[in-house]
DRENDO-1510 file (C-alpha; in Angstrom, 1 decimal, always signed):
<recs>
REC; n; res; u; v; w
REC; 1; UNK; +58.6; +53.0; +35.2 .
REC; 2; UNK; +57.9; +52.3; +31.5 .
REC; 3; UNK; +54.4; +53.6; +30.9 .
REC; 4; UNK; +54.7; +54.1; +27.1 .
REC; 5; UNK; +56.5; +51.4; +25.2 .
REC; 6; UNK; +57.0; +51.6; +21.5 .
REC; 7; UNK; +57.1; +48.2; +19.8 .
REC; 8; UNK; +58.3; +48.2; +16.2 .
REC; 9; UNK; +57.1; +45.0; +14.4 .
REC; 10; UNK; +57.9; +43.9; +10.8 .
REC; 11; UNK; +55.2; +41.3; +10.5 .
REC; 12; UNK; +57.6; +38.4; +11.2 .
REC; 13; UNK; +57.0; +35.8; +13.9 .
REC; 14; UNK; +60.5; +36.5; +15.1 .
REC; 15; UNK; +59.9; +40.2; +15.7 .
REC; 16; UNK; +56.8; +39.2; +17.7 .
REC; 17; UNK; +59.0; +37.4; +20.2 .
REC; 18; UNK; +59.3; +40.7; +21.9 .
REC; 19; UNK; +55.6; +40.7; +22.9 .
REC; 20; UNK; +55.9; +38.6; +26.0 .
REC; 21; UNK; +58.5; +41.0; +27.4 .
REC; 22; UNK; +56.3; +44.0; +26.5 .
REC; 23; UNK; +53.2; +42.4; +28.0 .
REC; 24; UNK; +55.1; +41.8; +31.3 .
REC; 25; UNK; +56.5; +45.3; +31.6 .
REC; 26; UNK; +53.3; +47.1; +30.5 .
REC; 27; UNK; +51.1; +45.1; +33.0 .
REC; 28; UNK; +53.6; +45.6; +35.8 .
REC; 29; UNK; +53.7; +49.4; +35.3 .
REC; 30; UNK; +50.1; +49.9; +34.2 .
REC; 31; UNK; +51.6; +51.0; +30.9 .
REC; 32; UNK; +50.6; +51.0; +27.3 .
REC; 33; UNK; +52.2; +49.4; +24.2 .
REC; 34; UNK; +52.4; +51.4; +21.0 .
REC; 35; UNK; +52.7; +49.0; +18.2 .
REC; 36; UNK; +54.2; +50.4; +15.0 .
REC; 37; UNK; +55.0; +48.9; +11.6 .
REC; 38; UNK; +57.0; +50.8; +9.0 .
REC; 39; UNK; +56.1; +50.4; +5.4 .
REC; 40; UNK; +59.1; +51.4; +3.2 .
REC; 41; UNK; +58.3; +53.5; +0.2 .
REC; 42; UNK; +60.8; +53.1; -2.6 .
REC; 43; UNK; +61.3; +56.4; -4.4 .
REC; 44; UNK; +62.3; +54.7; -7.7 .
REC; 45; UNK; +59.0; +52.8; -7.8 .
REC; 46; UNK; +57.1; +56.0; -7.1 .
REC; 47; UNK; +58.8; +57.8; -10.0 .
REC; 48; UNK; +58.5; +55.0; -12.6 .
REC; 49; UNK; +54.9; +54.0; -12.0 .
REC; 50; UNK; +53.2; +56.7; -9.9 .
REC; 51; UNK; +49.6; +55.5; -10.2 .
REC; 52; UNK; +50.5; +51.8; -9.6 .
REC; 53; UNK; +52.8; +52.7; -6.7 .
REC; 54; UNK; +50.1; +54.7; -4.9 .
REC; 55; UNK; +47.9; +51.6; -5.0 .
REC; 56; UNK; +50.7; +49.4; -3.8 .
REC; 57; UNK; +51.6; +51.7; -0.9 .
REC; 58; UNK; +47.9; +52.0; +0.1 .
REC; 59; UNK; +47.5; +48.2; +0.0 .
REC; 60; UNK; +50.8; +47.7; +2.0 .
REC; 61; UNK; +49.6; +50.2; +4.6 .
REC; 62; UNK; +46.2; +48.5; +4.9 .
REC; 63; UNK; +47.9; +45.1; +5.4 .
REC; 64; UNK; +50.2; +46.6; +8.0 .
REC; 65; UNK; +47.2; +48.2; +9.9 .
REC; 66; UNK; +45.3; +44.9; +9.8 .
REC; 67; UNK; +48.3; +43.1; +11.1 .
REC; 68; UNK; +48.9; +45.6; +13.9 .
REC; 69; UNK; +45.2; +45.5; +14.9 .
REC; 70; UNK; +45.4; +41.7; +15.2 .
REC; 71; UNK; +48.5; +41.9; +17.4 .
REC; 72; UNK; +46.9; +44.6; +19.5 .
REC; 73; UNK; +43.8; +42.5; +20.1 .
REC; 74; UNK; +45.9; +39.7; +21.6 .
REC; 75; UNK; +47.7; +42.2; +23.9 .
REC; 76; UNK; +44.4; +43.8; +24.9 .
REC; 77; UNK; +42.9; +40.4; +25.7 .
REC; 78; UNK; +45.9; +39.9; +28.0 .
REC; 79; UNK; +45.1; +43.2; +29.8 .
REC; 80; UNK; +47.6; +45.5; +28.0 .
REC; 81; UNK; +46.3; +48.9; +26.7 .
REC; 82; UNK; +47.5; +49.4; +23.1 .
REC; 83; UNK; +47.7; +51.8; +20.3 .
REC; 84; UNK; +48.7; +51.1; +16.7 .
REC; 85; UNK; +50.3; +53.2; +14.0 .
REC; 86; UNK; +51.5; +52.5; +10.4 .
REC; 87; UNK; +54.6; +54.5; +9.5 .
REC; 88; UNK; +55.2; +55.0; +5.8 .
REC; 89; UNK; +58.9; +55.4; +5.1 .
REC; 90; UNK; +62.4; +54.2; +6.1 .
REC; 91; UNK; +61.9; +52.0; +9.1 .
REC; 92; UNK; +64.7; +53.2; +11.5 .
REC; 93; UNK; +64.0; +56.9; +10.9 .
REC; 94; UNK; +60.2; +56.4; +11.3 .
REC; 95; UNK; +60.7; +54.3; +14.5 .
REC; 96; UNK; +62.9; +57.1; +16.0 .
REC; 97; UNK; +60.4; +59.7; +14.9 .
REC; 98; UNK; +57.5; +57.8; +16.4 .
REC; 99; UNK; +59.4; +57.4; +19.7 .
REC; 100; UNK; +59.8; +61.2; +19.9 .
REC; 101; UNK; +56.2; +62.0; +18.7 .
REC; 102; UNK; +54.6; +59.5; +21.1 .
REC; 103; UNK; +57.0; +60.6; +24.0 .
REC; 104; UNK; +57.7; +56.9; +24.8 .
REC; 105; UNK; +59.7; +55.8; +27.8 .
REC; 106; UNK; +61.1; +52.7; +26.1 .
REC; 107; UNK; +61.6; +51.2; +22.6 .
REC; 108; UNK; +61.4; +47.4; +22.8 .
REC; 109; UNK; +62.3; +45.2; +19.8 .
REC; 110; UNK; +64.0; +42.1; +18.6 .
REC; 111; UNK; +67.4; +42.3; +17.0 .
REC; 112; UNK; +66.5; +40.2; +14.0 .
REC; 113; UNK; +63.2; +40.4; +12.2 .
REC; 114; UNK; +62.4; +39.9; +8.5 .
REC; 115; UNK; +65.8; +41.0; +7.4 .
REC; 116; UNK; +67.7; +38.2; +9.0 .
REC; 117; UNK; +71.3; +37.9; +10.3 .
REC; 118; UNK; +73.1; +39.2; +7.3 .
REC; 119; UNK; +71.5; +42.6; +7.7 .
REC; 120; UNK; +73.5; +43.3; +10.8 .
REC; 121; UNK; +76.6; +43.5; +8.7 .
REC; 122; UNK; +75.0; +46.2; +6.5 .
REC; 123; UNK; +73.5; +48.1; +9.4 .
REC; 124; UNK; +70.1; +46.7; +10.5 .
REC; 125; UNK; +67.1; +48.7; +11.6 .
REC; 126; UNK; +67.7; +47.5; +15.2 .
REC; 127; UNK; +71.3; +48.7; +15.1 .
REC; 128; UNK; +70.3; +52.1; +13.7 .
REC; 129; UNK; +67.6; +52.5; +16.4 .
REC; 130; UNK; +70.0; +51.7; +19.3 .
REC; 131; UNK; +72.7; +53.9; +17.9 .
REC; 132; UNK; +70.5; +57.0; +17.3 .
REC; 133; UNK; +67.8; +56.8; +20.0 .
REC; 134; UNK; +68.0; +59.3; +22.9 .
REC; 135; UNK; +65.5; +57.1; +24.7 .
REC; 136; UNK; +66.1; +53.7; +26.4 .
REC; 137; UNK; +66.0; +50.7; +24.0 .
REC; 138; UNK; +65.4; +47.1; +25.0 .
REC; 139; UNK; +66.9; +44.8; +22.5 .
REC; 140; UNK; +66.2; +41.1; +22.8 .
REC; 141; UNK; +68.5; +39.0; +20.8 .
REC; 142; UNK; +67.0; +36.0; +18.9 .
REC; 143; UNK; +68.9; +32.8; +19.2 .
REC; 144; UNK; +70.1; +31.1; +16.0 .
REC; 145; UNK; +67.9; +28.1; +16.8 .
REC; 146; UNK; +64.8; +30.3; +17.0 .
REC; 147; UNK; +65.7; +31.9; +13.7 .
REC; 148; UNK; +66.3; +28.5; +12.0 .
REC; 149; UNK; +63.0; +27.1; +13.3 .
REC; 150; UNK; +61.0; +30.1; +12.4 .
REC; 151; UNK; +62.4; +30.2; +8.9 .
REC; 152; UNK; +61.7; +26.5; +8.4 .
REC; 153; UNK; +58.1; +27.1; +9.5 .
REC; 154; UNK; +58.3; +24.9; +12.6 .
REC; 155; UNK; +56.7; +25.8; +15.9 .
REC; 156; UNK; +58.9; +26.2; +19.0 .
REC; 157; UNK; +58.4; +27.2; +22.5 .
REC; 158; UNK; +60.5; +28.0; +25.5 .
REC; 159; UNK; +59.8; +25.7; +28.4 .
REC; 160; UNK; +59.7; +27.2; +31.9 .
</recs>
């Protein structure tokens, strides 16, 4: 059913907790995971230091691409076809745009990534995506214990 799954990642271990769900769905449907990472570009920075900001944006995009390629390699080794794309700009808008451009069947993401719990009060990326997407969105909520352990740098696992 879900042949093309868009997977927004922010580089955090918490955001990556969506990957087992994506792997299961993609393998079951013979589908593909489209991994994306938004790289916010701050206009004020671009205006104040254009030459430095171009270098910073390029470096951030390169880091994002390398990160996504590493995640893709793990999924491909597990038998999931993948694509990767770096999205320069505001995360929620770029995720929604990519979903349309890639004609995805599903957007799958965690509710809390790098921004943490307090962002939900201000309108998190996940909240914006679910409120504005015309496509199905799978949101997997991170438990507070997972957030606490990941922020403390501890390793955790879910026992079957």
